[in-house]
C-alpha positions in Angstrom: -65.5 28.8 41.8 -65.3 30.3 38.3 -66.3 28.4 35.2 -62.7 28.2 34.0 -61.7 26.6 37.3 -64.6 24.1 37.0 -63.6 23.2 33.4 -59.9 22.8 34.3 -60.6 20.6 37.3 -63.3 18.4 35.7 -62.4 14.7 36.0 -59.3 15.2 38.0 -58.5 13.5 41.3 -57.8 15.7 44.4 -56.7 14.9 47.9 -59.7 16.1 49.8 -60.4 14.1 53.0 -63.8 14.4 54.5 -65.7 15.1 51.3 -66.8 11.4 50.9 -66.8 9.3 54.0 -64.0 6.7 53.9 -62.2 8.2 50.9 -59.4 10.8 51.0 -59.2 11.1 47.2 -62.1 12.3 45.2 -62.7 12.9 41.5 -64.4 16.2 40.7 -67.3 15.8 38.3 -68.8 19.3 38.4 -71.2 21.7 40.1 -75.0 21.3 39.8 -77.1 24.3 39.1 -78.2 24.1 42.8 -74.7 24.8 43.9 -74.1 21.3 45.2 -70.9 19.6 44.1 -70.8 16.3 42.1 -67.9 13.9 43.1 -66.8 10.3 42.8 -64.4 8.3 44.8 -61.1 8.1 42.9 -61.5 4.3 42.6 -65.1 4.4 41.2 -65.4 3.2 37.6 -66.8 5.7 35.0 -70.0 3.8 34.9 -70.8 4.8 38.5 -72.8 8.0 38.8 -71.6 10.9 40.9 -72.5 11.6 44.5 -73.9 15.0 45.4 -72.4 16.8 48.4 -73.2 20.2 49.8 -70.9 23.2 49.2 -69.9 23.1 52.9 -69.0 19.4 52.8 -67.1 19.9 49.5 -65.0 22.8 51.0 -61.7 20.8 51.2 -62.2 19.9 47.5 -63.1 23.4 46.3 -60.1 24.8 48.2 -57.8 22.3 46.6 -59.2 23.3 43.2 -58.7 27.0 43.9 -55.1 26.4 45.0 -54.3 24.4 41.8 -56.3 26.6 39.4 -56.3 30.2 40.9 -58.9 32.6 39.6 -57.6 34.7 36.7 
């Protein structure tokens, strides 16, 4: 994903089943320098820290972001 896609998607909720077990909707929180993706359940309060998932596990989320915010 490009920086503009990451910026546009930050904090938004996406339908991405399989990224977090037991939750079909996830909130995108960013990408760590390691390439792992930071996410939260859509129902988690702001005070909860993000979960880190591998790029492979986050594939449904990154695909949803790329569909909504295509690369320019």
